C-alpha positions in Angstrom: 140.2 131.7 76.1 137.0 130.3 77.5 137.4 126.9 79.3 134.5 124.7 80.3 135.0 121.6 82.3 132.5 118.8 82.2 130.3 118.4 85.2 130.9 115.0 86.9 127.3 114.0 86.6 127.7 113.9 82.8 130.4 111.3 83.1 127.6 108.7 83.7 126.8 108.8 80.0 130.3 107.8 78.9 131.3 104.1 78.4 132.2 102.4 81.6 135.8 102.1 80.5 136.9 105.1 78.6 139.9 104.4 76.3 141.8 107.5 77.5 142.2 111.2 76.8 141.9 112.4 73.2 142.6 116.0 72.2 140.5 117.4 69.3 141.3 120.7 67.7 139.9 122.7 64.7 137.7 125.5 63.7 134.7 123.3 64.8 135.0 119.9 66.3 131.6 119.1 67.7 130.7 116.2 65.4 134.1 114.6 65.9 133.9 115.1 69.7 130.5 113.4 69.9 131.6 110.5 67.8 134.9 110.1 69.9 132.9 110.1 73.1 130.6 107.4 71.8 133.7 105.4 70.9 135.0 105.6 74.5 137.5 108.4 74.4 137.7 111.1 77.1 137.5 114.2 74.9 139.4 117.4 75.4 138.4 119.9 72.7 139.2 123.4 71.5 137.6 125.2 68.7 136.1 128.7 67.7 132.6 128.1 69.2 132.6 125.8 72.3 129.0 125.1 71.6 126.7 123.6 74.3 126.7 120.1 72.7 130.6 120.2 72.4 130.7 120.9 76.1 128.4 118.0 76.8 130.6 115.6 74.8 133.8 116.7 76.3 135.6 116.4 79.6 137.1 119.9 78.9 136.1 122.3 76.2 137.9 125.6 75.1 136.8 128.4 73.0 139.9 129.8 71.3 140.3 133.4 70.2 139.4 134.4 66.6 142.2 136.0 64.5 143.2 136.9 61.0 145.4 133.7 60.6 148.7 135.7 60.8 148.7 136.6 64.5 150.0 134.1 66.9 147.5 135.3 69.5 144.4 134.5 67.3 143.1 131.4 65.4 144.6 129.1 64.3 147.7 129.4 66.4 145.6 130.0 69.5 144.9 126.3 69.3 148.5 125.6 70.1 148.1 127.5 73.4 144.8 125.6 74.0 146.4 122.3 73.5 148.9 122.9 76.2 146.0 123.0 78.8 145.1 119.4 78.1 146.6 116.2 79.4 150.2 115.8 78.4 151.1 113.0 75.9 147.4 112.5 75.0 146.9 111.8 71.2 145.3 114.5 69.2 143.3 114.6 66.0 142.2 117.6 63.9 139.1 118.5 61.9 138.6 121.4 59.5 140.2 123.6 58.6 143.6 122.9 59.9 144.7 121.4 56.6 145.2 125.0 55.6 147.9 125.4 58.3 150.4 122.6 58.0 153.0 124.4 60.0 150.6 124.4 63.0 149.9 120.7 62.5 153.7 120.1 62.7 154.1 122.3 65.7 151.3 120.5 67.7 152.6 117.0 66.5 156.0 117.8 68.1 154.2 118.0 71.5 151.8 114.9 71.3 151.1 111.9 69.2 149.1 112.9 66.0 146.1 110.7 65.0 145.9 112.0 61.5 147.9 113.3 58.4 151.2 115.0 58.8 152.0 118.3 57.3 154.0 116.7 54.5 151.0 114.6 53.5 148.6 117.5 53.8 150.8 119.7 51.5 150.8 117.0 48.9 147.1 116.3 48.8 146.4 120.0 48.8 148.7 120.7 45.9 146.5 121.2 42.7 149.2 119.7 40.4 149.6 116.6 42.6 145.9 116.1 42.9 145.3 116.6 39.2 147.8 113.9 38.4 146.2 111.5 41.0 142.7 112.2 39.6 143.8 111.4 36.0 145.7 108.2 37.2 142.4 107.1 38.6 140.6 107.8 35.2 138.8 111.0 36.6 139.1 114.5 35.6 140.3 117.7 37.3 139.3 121.3 36.4 141.8 123.6 34.7 143.5 125.3 37.6 146.1 128.2 37.3 148.3 129.8 39.9 148.3 133.3 38.2 145.5 135.6 36.9 147.4 136.4 33.7 145.2 135.6 30.7 142.5 134.2 32.9 139.1 135.1 31.3 137.0 137.4 33.4 133.6 136.3 31.8 132.5 134.2 34.8 134.1 131.0 33.6 136.6 130.9 36.4 136.6 131.1 40.1 139.3 132.7 42.3 139.8 130.5 45.4 142.1 131.1 48.5 144.4 128.2 49.1 143.5 128.4 52.8 139.8 128.1 52.2 137.2 125.9 54.0 133.4 125.6 53.7 133.5 127.8 50.4 134.6 130.9 52.2 136.5 133.5 50.2 135.6 131.9 46.8 134.4 134.5 44.1 133.7 134.5 40.4 136.6 136.0 38.5 134.9 139.0 37.0 136.3 142.3 35.8 135.5 143.8 39.1 137.3 141.0 41.0 140.3 141.5 38.7 140.4 145.3 39.4 140.2 144.6 43.2 143.0 142.0 42.9 145.2 144.5 41.1 144.5 147.2 43.7 145.4 145.1 46.6 148.4 142.9 45.7 149.5 142.3 49.2 146.1 141.0 50.3 145.2 139.2 47.0 148.7 137.7 46.3 148.8 135.0 43.6 150.9 133.0 46.1 147.8 132.4 48.2 145.2 132.0 45.5 144.3 129.8 42.6 142.1 130.3 39.6 139.9 127.4 38.7 137.4 126.8 36.0 133.8 126.7 36.9 132.3 123.2 36.7 128.6 123.1 36.3 126.9 120.0 37.8 126.0 118.1 41.0 128.4 118.7 44.0 129.3 115.5 45.8 131.6 114.3 48.6 133.2 110.9 48.9 134.2 109.7 52.4 137.0 107.3 52.9 138.8 105.5 55.7 142.5 104.9 54.8 145.4 103.2 56.4 148.5 101.2 55.6 147.6 99.3 52.4 143.9 99.9 52.2 141.3 102.6 51.2 137.7 101.9 52.1 134.9 104.0 50.6 132.4 104.7 53.3 129.8 106.5 51.2 129.0 109.6 49.3 126.8 112.6 50.0 125.2 115.3 48.0 126.6 118.6 49.1 124.4 121.7 49.8 126.2 124.9 48.6 124.9 128.5 48.9 121.3 127.5 49.6 119.2 130.7 50.1 116.8 128.7 52.6 119.9 128.4 54.8 120.8 132.1 54.3 124.2 130.8 53.1 126.7 132.8 50.9 126.9 132.0 47.2 129.5 129.3 47.6 129.2 128.4 51.3 128.9 124.8 52.3 125.7 124.6 54.3 125.0 120.8 54.6 124.8 117.4 53.0 122.4 114.6 52.1 123.8 111.1 52.5 123.5 109.0 49.4 122.7 105.3 50.0 124.3 102.7 47.8 122.8 101.6 45.4 120.2 103.6 43.8 120.0 106.9 45.6 120.5 108.9 42.4 120.6 107.7 38.7 124.4 108.2 38.6 125.3 106.8 42.0 125.6 103.1 41.1 128.1 103.9 38.3 130.1 106.1 40.6 131.1 103.3 43.0 133.8 101.8 40.9 135.6 105.2 39.9 135.4 106.4 43.5 137.0 103.2 44.7 139.7 103.5 42.1 140.3 107.1 43.2 140.6 105.9 46.9 143.2 103.3 45.9 145.2 105.9 43.9 145.2 108.4 46.7 146.3 105.8 49.2 149.1 104.5 47.1 150.5 107.9 46.0 150.2 109.8 49.3 149.8 107.2 52.0 147.2 109.2 54.1 145.7 107.7 57.2 142.3 108.0 58.9 139.3 109.6 57.4 139.6 111.5 54.2 137.0 113.6 52.3 137.1 114.3 48.6 135.0 117.0 47.0 133.8 116.3 43.5 131.4 117.5 40.8 129.4 115.3 38.3 129.3 117.7 35.5 126.5 118.1 32.9 128.1 115.5 30.6 128.4 112.9 33.4 132.1 113.3 33.9 133.4 112.9 37.5 135.6 115.9 38.4 137.8 115.9 41.5 137.9 119.4 43.2 139.9 119.0 46.4 140.8 116.6 49.1 140.1 117.3 52.8 142.7 115.1 54.5 140.7 114.8 57.8 137.3 114.0 59.1 134.6 116.1 57.4 131.4 117.6 58.6 129.3 115.2 56.3 130.6 112.0 57.8 128.4 112.1 60.8 125.5 111.3 58.5 127.0 107.9 57.9 127.4 107.3 61.7 123.7 108.0 62.2 123.0 105.5 59.4 124.8 102.8 61.3 128.4 102.8 60.2 129.6 103.0 63.9 131.7 105.7 65.5 133.4 107.7 62.8 135.9 109.0 65.2 136.6 105.4 66.3 137.3 104.3 62.8 139.6 107.2 62.3 141.6 106.5 65.4 141.8 102.8 64.6 143.1 103.6 61.0 145.7 106.0 62.6 147.0 103.1 64.9 145.1 103.9 68.1 143.0 101.0 69.2 139.4 101.7 70.2 137.3 99.1 71.9 133.7 100.5 71.2 133.5 100.6 67.4 131.5 98.4 65.0 132.9 97.4 61.5 132.2 99.8 58.7 129.7 98.5 56.2 131.0 98.5 52.6 128.9 100.6 50.2 127.6 97.7 48.3 126.1 96.0 51.3 122.4 96.2 52.1 121.8 99.7 53.6 119.5 100.8 56.4 116.2 102.3 55.3 117.1 105.6 57.0 118.8 108.4 54.9 120.2 111.3 56.9 120.6 115.0 55.9 121.9 118.0 57.7 121.9 121.7 57.0 123.8 124.6 58.6 121.5 127.6 59.2 123.2 131.0 58.9 122.2 134.2 60.7 120.3 136.6 58.3 120.9 139.3 60.9 122.4 139.8 64.3 120.9 137.3 66.7 121.2 137.5 70.4 121.4 134.1 72.1 119.4 133.8 75.3 118.6 130.9 77.5 115.0 131.5 76.8 115.8 131.1 73.0 117.7 127.9 73.6 115.0 126.5 75.8 112.3 127.4 73.3 114.2 125.7 70.4 114.6 122.6 72.7 110.9 122.4 73.4 109.9 122.8 69.7 112.4 120.3 68.4 112.1 117.6 71.1 109.3 115.8 69.1 111.7 115.6 66.1 114.5 114.0 68.2 112.0 111.5 69.5 110.8 110.7 66.0 114.4 110.3 64.8 115.1 107.5 67.3 116.8 109.7 69.9 119.3 111.3 67.6 119.4 115.1 68.4 117.5 117.1 65.7 119.6 120.1 66.4 123.4 120.4 66.9 126.1 123.1 67.3 123.9 124.9 69.9 125.3 128.3 70.6 126.0 129.4 74.2 123.7 131.9 75.8 125.1 135.4 76.1 126.6 135.6 72.6 125.4 137.9 69.8 125.7 136.0 66.5 126.7 138.3 63.7 124.9 138.3 60.3 126.3 135.7 58.0 127.7 133.4 60.8 126.5 129.9 61.5 123.8 129.7 64.0 123.2 125.9 64.4 122.8 122.6 62.5 119.5 120.9 61.7 119.0 117.2 60.9 116.3 115.3 59.2 115.9 111.6 58.2 113.7 109.8 55.6 113.6 106.7 53.4 115.2 108.4 50.4 117.7 111.4 49.9 115.0 113.4 48.2 112.5 112.9 51.0 115.2 113.6 53.6 116.0 116.9 51.9 112.3 117.9 51.8 112.0 117.1 55.6 115.2 119.0 56.2 114.0 122.1 54.4 110.8 122.0 56.4 112.6 121.8 59.7 115.0 124.6 58.8 112.0 126.7 57.9 110.4 126.1 61.3 113.7 126.9 63.2 114.3 130.0 61.0 110.8 131.3 61.7 111.4 130.8 65.5 114.6 132.7 65.4 113.1 135.5 63.4 110.3 135.9 65.8 112.4 136.4 68.9 
């Protein structure tokens, strides 16, 4: 376990009266940590990466051991050990993908106050039958989802998805080959840990909410980037998002506001979640709005709204969970006038093994500093890996941002920047 303490000189960038210690845990917590730091919390963080910008945003940062999910010594249970290093009695919050491990959420919540959803709420929101009923109660649809492969067509009309998935990892088309592999490895491909869901063709979206006792506020929506070749992403891998401004960002966006608000109200009344909630959806080719899954915690897309002026996302999360934060601004409702800036982000994956050196990091910083200046001081790159690592092919390298007046222009600028960064990494 790699522990990094924050240099005292960096403390000068924090608010003059920090709220207190806050523990952040998850597979990757950088965006939440930066937001919490801006909201006045003294962050203590643990994730799989301990990237340079996470270290800069934290009083203490820990890189936990990877694992196969079953070994207590590895991720995710290594987060329980990491949490024990942090200030006792400090509140904690989680990001992705701890919703896949509700037993761990319960275990950590027994040791410190939880700013987020309990294991019981997580299990309900992640249950396909419960979510399908909620979607239909809101007037939306939910794709056909089965718990057994029996009689599931292998013609490419269904996906097989692990229940403990995040970011699109482990999702495959249900083909004759996939069915044969499933039958040959019943212990690994158990039906108890997988679901079969009908493929929905259309535009992938994510809706971001802030929920609490008696309210559900729609923050905004974003176009999701999945499996983009220019990011070297796997077929179903989440590799970024483009914020959609209300109204008029896409032809369908204006008419989606009312159904998304209804969905938030139903989720709030049925499950009583708290804090930031992300919902993945697809607008299919007929215009139907299909709910795919709920992420009952802050998501990676939400920092785009913070850059657009919504205030500290972490601050809003903590406040909705009952932890007062003095440095946040009110969330702007989606129907209010929006800033001209529309933000986009992309996760660049490694096309091959990439050694990370200090020279490489310095070169990237020099090349992208003009982007940061043009973007009003918001960093153009994030999730900067630590020197000394060798990133394996297919793993995330870093995150790239771009901003423009419209979502389409933001995406064009984002692709241009990703191409520049990709070319620099390839040349090293």
